[in-house]
C-alpha positions as CSV (number, residue, x, y, z in Angstrom):
1,M,0.1,-17.4,-76.5
2,H,3.1,-19.2,-77.9
3,L,6.5,-17.6,-77.7
4,S,9.3,-18.3,-80.0
5,S,12.7,-19.1,-78.8
6,T,13.9,-15.6,-79.7
7,Q,11.2,-14.0,-77.7
8,K,11.9,-16.2,-74.7
9,I,15.6,-15.3,-74.8
10,S,14.6,-11.6,-75.0
11,L,12.3,-11.8,-72.0
12,A,15.0,-13.6,-70.0
13,A,17.5,-10.9,-70.9
14,L,15.0,-8.2,-69.9
15,A,14.4,-9.8,-66.5
16,L,18.1,-10.2,-65.8
17,G,18.6,-6.5,-66.7
18,L,15.8,-5.4,-64.4
19,L,17.2,-7.5,-61.6
20,S,20.7,-6.1,-62.1
21,F,19.3,-2.6,-62.1
22,S,17.4,-3.2,-58.9
23,K,20.5,-4.5,-57.2
24,T,22.5,-1.5,-58.4
25,Q,19.8,0.9,-57.0
26,A,19.6,-1.0,-53.7
27,Q,23.4,-0.7,-53.3
28,A,23.2,3.0,-54.1
29,V,20.8,3.6,-51.2
30,E,22.7,3.4,-47.9
31,T,21.0,1.7,-44.9
32,P,20.6,4.4,-42.2
33,K,22.9,3.8,-39.2
34,P,21.3,3.7,-35.8
35,P,22.1,6.7,-33.6
36,K,25.2,6.4,-31.4
37,M,24.1,5.2,-27.9
38,V,25.3,7.5,-25.2
39,P,24.5,7.6,-21.4
40,E,22.5,10.9,-21.8
41,M,19.9,9.2,-24.0
42,T,18.3,7.5,-20.9
43,E,18.7,10.3,-18.4
44,F,16.0,12.8,-17.4
45,W,16.5,15.8,-15.0
46,E,12.9,17.1,-14.6
47,P,10.9,17.0,-12.4
48,E,13.4,16.9,-9.6
49,P,12.2,15.1,-6.5
50,R,11.4,17.5,-3.7
51,K,13.4,17.4,-0.5
52,V,12.0,15.6,2.5
53,T,14.0,15.4,5.8
54,P,13.7,11.9,7.3
55,G,12.9,11.5,11.0
56,V,15.3,10.0,13.4
57,N,14.4,6.8,15.3
58,N,10.9,6.6,13.7
59,A,10.2,10.3,14.2
60,A,7.9,11.9,11.6
61,P,9.6,13.1,8.4
62,S,9.3,16.7,7.4
63,D,6.2,16.3,5.1
64,A,4.2,14.1,7.5
65,I,1.0,15.0,9.4
66,V,1.6,14.2,13.1
67,L,-1.5,12.5,14.4
68,F,-0.2,11.9,17.9
69,S,3.0,13.5,19.3
70,G,2.7,12.2,22.8
71,K,0.8,15.2,24.3
72,D,-2.9,15.3,23.4
73,M,-5.7,13.9,21.2
74,A,-6.2,17.1,19.2
75,E,-6.2,15.1,15.9
76,W,-8.8,12.6,17.1
77,K,-12.5,12.4,18.0
78,A,-14.9,9.8,19.3
79,K,-16.6,8.0,16.5
80,A,-19.9,8.3,18.4
81,G,-19.3,12.1,18.6
82,G,-17.5,14.5,20.9
83,D,-14.1,14.1,22.5
84,T,-12.2,10.9,23.0
85,K,-12.4,9.0,26.2
86,W,-8.9,7.4,25.8
87,E,-6.2,8.3,28.4
88,V,-3.0,10.1,27.4
89,K,-0.1,9.2,29.7
90,N,3.7,8.9,29.4
91,G,3.7,9.8,25.7
92,A,1.1,7.3,24.7
93,F,-2.7,7.0,24.6
94,T,-4.6,3.9,25.7
95,V,-7.8,2.4,24.6
96,G,-10.7,3.7,26.6
97,K,-14.4,3.8,25.9
98,G,-15.5,3.6,22.3
99,D,-13.8,3.6,18.9
100,I,-12.0,6.8,17.8
101,S,-11.1,8.3,14.4
102,T,-9.0,11.1,13.0
103,K,-10.6,14.4,12.4
104,R,-9.0,14.5,9.0
105,E,-9.8,12.2,6.0
106,F,-7.3,10.5,3.8
107,Q,-7.0,8.6,0.5
108,D,-3.6,7.2,-0.4
109,F,-1.0,7.3,2.4
110,Q,2.0,6.0,4.3
111,L,1.0,5.4,8.0
112,H,3.4,4.9,10.9
113,I,1.9,3.7,14.2
114,E,3.4,2.1,17.3
115,W,1.4,0.0,19.6
116,S,1.8,-2.1,22.8
117,A,-0.4,-4.9,24.1
118,P,-1.0,-4.8,27.9
119,D,2.2,-5.7,29.9
120,E,0.1,-8.1,32.0
121,V,-0.8,-11.1,29.8
122,K,-4.4,-12.0,30.1
123,G,-6.7,-14.0,27.9
124,T,-6.1,-16.2,24.8
125,S,-6.8,-16.0,21.1
126,Q,-8.8,-12.9,20.2
127,G,-9.3,-12.0,23.9
128,R,-5.6,-10.9,24.4
129,G,-4.4,-7.4,23.5
130,N,-7.0,-6.9,20.8
131,S,-7.6,-3.7,18.9
132,G,-7.5,-2.7,15.2
133,I,-6.4,0.0,12.8
134,F,-9.1,0.7,10.2
135,L,-7.8,2.3,7.0
136,Q,-10.4,4.7,5.6
137,D,-12.6,3.6,8.5
138,R,-13.3,0.3,6.6
139,Y,-10.2,-2.0,6.1
140,E,-8.7,-3.4,9.3
141,V,-5.1,-4.2,10.0
142,Q,-5.3,-6.4,13.1
143,V,-3.7,-5.4,16.4
144,L,-3.4,-8.4,18.7
145,D,-0.9,-9.9,21.2
146,S,0.2,-12.8,19.0
147,Y,3.3,-13.6,21.0
148,N,2.9,-17.3,21.8
149,N,-0.9,-16.9,21.4
150,R,-2.4,-19.1,18.7
151,T,-5.6,-17.9,16.9
152,Y,-6.9,-18.1,13.4
153,S,-4.2,-17.0,11.0
154,N,-6.1,-14.3,9.3
155,G,-7.0,-12.8,12.7
156,Q,-3.5,-12.5,14.3
157,A,-1.3,-9.5,14.5
158,G,-0.3,-8.2,11.1
159,S,-3.3,-9.7,9.3
160,I,-5.7,-7.9,7.1
161,Y,-8.5,-9.1,9.3
162,K,-10.5,-12.1,7.9
163,Q,-8.8,-11.7,4.5
164,F,-5.0,-12.2,4.5
165,R,-2.8,-13.8,7.1
166,P,0.6,-12.2,7.7
167,L,3.5,-13.8,5.8
168,V,5.3,-14.3,9.2
169,N,4.6,-13.6,12.9
170,A,6.9,-10.7,13.7
171,M,5.4,-10.0,17.2
172,N,7.6,-8.6,20.0
173,K,7.2,-10.1,23.4
174,P,5.0,-8.5,26.1
175,T,6.3,-5.2,27.6
176,E,7.9,-4.3,24.2
177,W,6.4,-2.0,21.6
178,N,5.5,-3.0,18.1
179,V,5.7,-0.9,15.0
180,Y,3.5,-0.9,11.9
181,D,4.5,0.9,8.7
182,I,1.5,0.7,6.3
183,I,1.4,1.7,2.6
184,Y,-2.2,2.1,1.5
185,T,-3.7,2.7,-1.9
186,A,-7.4,3.5,-1.8
187,P,-9.9,1.7,-4.1
188,R,-11.2,3.6,-7.1
189,F,-14.8,3.5,-8.3
190,K,-16.5,4.1,-11.7
191,E,-19.2,6.8,-12.1
192,D,-21.9,4.1,-11.6
193,G,-20.4,3.2,-8.2
194,S,-19.0,-0.2,-9.3
195,L,-15.4,-1.1,-8.5
196,F,-12.6,0.1,-10.9
197,T,-9.5,-0.9,-8.9
198,P,-9.4,-2.6,-5.4
199,A,-7.6,-1.2,-2.3
200,R,-4.0,-2.4,-1.9
201,V,-2.0,-2.6,1.3
202,T,1.6,-3.3,2.2
203,V,2.5,-3.8,5.9
204,L,5.8,-4.0,7.7
205,H,5.6,-5.2,11.3
206,N,8.7,-4.3,13.3
207,G,10.5,-3.8,10.0
208,V,9.5,-7.2,8.6
209,L,7.3,-7.4,5.5
210,V,4.0,-9.2,6.5
211,Q,1.6,-8.0,3.8
212,N,3.0,-7.5,0.3
213,N,0.8,-5.2,-1.8
214,V,-2.3,-7.4,-1.3
215,E,-5.5,-6.5,-3.1
216,L,-8.3,-6.3,-0.6
217,K,-11.6,-8.1,-1.3
218,G,-13.6,-5.3,0.3
219,P,-14.2,-3.8,3.7
220,T,-13.6,-5.8,6.8
221,E,-16.5,-8.0,7.8
222,Y,-16.6,-10.1,11.0
223,I,-19.3,-12.4,9.5
224,G,-19.8,-13.0,5.8
225,L,-18.0,-12.0,2.7
226,P,-16.7,-8.4,2.0
227,E,-18.3,-6.3,-0.8
228,Y,-17.1,-2.9,-2.0
229,K,-19.3,0.1,-1.8
230,A,-18.2,3.4,-3.4
231,H,-16.6,5.9,-1.1
232,G,-14.2,8.8,-1.1
233,K,-11.7,10.0,1.5
234,A,-12.2,8.8,5.0
235,P,-10.5,8.8,8.4
236,I,-8.2,6.4,10.2
237,S,-10.0,4.7,13.0
238,L,-8.8,2.8,16.1
239,Q,-10.9,0.1,17.7
240,D,-12.0,-0.4,21.3
241,H,-12.1,-4.1,21.7
242,G,-12.2,-4.1,25.5
243,N,-8.4,-4.5,25.9
244,P,-6.1,-1.6,27.1
245,V,-3.8,-1.5,24.1
246,S,-1.6,1.6,23.9
247,Y,-0.5,3.7,20.9
248,R,2.2,6.3,20.3
249,N,4.2,8.1,17.6
250,V,1.4,8.2,15.0
251,W,2.1,10.0,11.8
252,I,0.9,9.9,8.2
253,R,2.2,11.0,4.8
254,E,-0.4,11.6,2.1
255,L,0.7,10.1,-1.2
């Protein structure tokens, strides 16, 4: 279609008019201003954290389950069945015959446990002050006299046995007690039994971080590669490895 000069001028005028009207309308609509930022916008008051009274000098806090207070083995049993055959003396208990485990079962937790290798140094490598703390009866945090005692790195004190070496060697010298504070998140499994999320562990050895929220590859295996199998709550177990390792002041907080 051919437009005359007059028609072209009219269309141009119309376009300018529409543009001018649009600008006028846009100016008439004010852009909303953002709300005034005040400190209260990022504060929440509920739920309020519940009160827990901390323990003094590594004593159990008010919401902890005391697994050993220095008196008896009431919270423990022999894994093979029956009462434990570990001696209680001077506020501690010492490895005797057979592994032991807690009578209670746990899932996610904070575990505090103090241990001492034998005062008389005997043996080398894995034969010196060897025991183990098995989280949910499956995942071992190694107990070993690693003071001037070389062994494979993922088998020394503070290791997740055969999986993760400790970040540092924080071992106290013989005759001195060691402290583990362990934060554990249990694995989760799908309905078909396959793994959904792996277990995670943080370990402080004598107040020093040695395992930083590591994701476990599966249960502890002495030979071969670990492989998860679905499970629920389970006890804490302590290993009899033939060395008279002692334990004391054991408490746990369920998370």
